[in-house]
C-alpha positions in Angstrom: 85.4 98.4 106.2 85.7 95.0 104.6 82.9 93.8 102.3 82.5 90.1 101.7 80.3 88.0 99.4 79.7 84.3 99.5 80.7 82.5 96.2 80.1 78.8 96.0 80.2 78.4 99.7 83.5 80.2 100.1 84.0 83.7 101.4 85.9 86.0 99.0 86.9 89.6 99.7 86.2 92.2 97.1 89.1 94.1 95.6 89.7 96.6 98.4 92.7 98.3 96.7 91.2 98.7 93.2 92.4 101.9 91.5 94.9 102.6 94.3 98.6 103.0 93.9 101.0 101.2 96.3 104.8 101.8 96.5 106.5 98.7 97.8 110.1 98.9 98.8 112.0 95.6 99.0 109.5 94.1 96.7 111.9 91.8 94.9 112.4 89.3 97.8 110.7 87.8 100.8 108.0 89.7 102.6 108.1 92.6 100.1 107.4 90.2 97.3 104.5 88.6 99.3 103.0 92.0 100.0 103.3 92.9 96.3 101.4 89.7 95.4 98.6 90.3 97.9 98.2 94.0 96.9 98.1 93.0 93.2 95.4 90.4 94.1 93.4 93.1 95.8 93.6 95.3 92.6 96.3 97.8 93.4 98.5 99.4 90.8 102.1 98.7 92.0 105.5 100.4 92.0 108.0 97.8 93.1 111.4 98.8 94.3 114.3 96.5 95.0 118.0 95.8 94.6 117.7 93.2 91.9 116.2 94.7 88.7 116.2 91.4 86.9 114.1 89.8 89.6 111.9 92.9 89.8 111.1 92.6 86.1 110.3 88.9 86.5 108.0 89.6 89.5 106.3 92.5 87.6 105.7 90.2 84.5 104.3 87.4 86.7 101.9 89.8 88.5 100.8 91.4 85.3 99.9 88.1 83.7 98.3 86.7 86.9 96.2 89.6 87.9 
């Protein structure tokens, strides 16, 4: 079930994944990175797996400061 509220004329979804944990494989590049971003936006706690640990740390830091 998706709940929505109107804010300043725009529809914004509430944080559907708040207090949930998501494990994202391939999360350091492409689609996996985009999924990690969307899940973080929805309030999920993330475990990101990928082949490039340096890039994973950068993505993790960016998501932590953004959301």
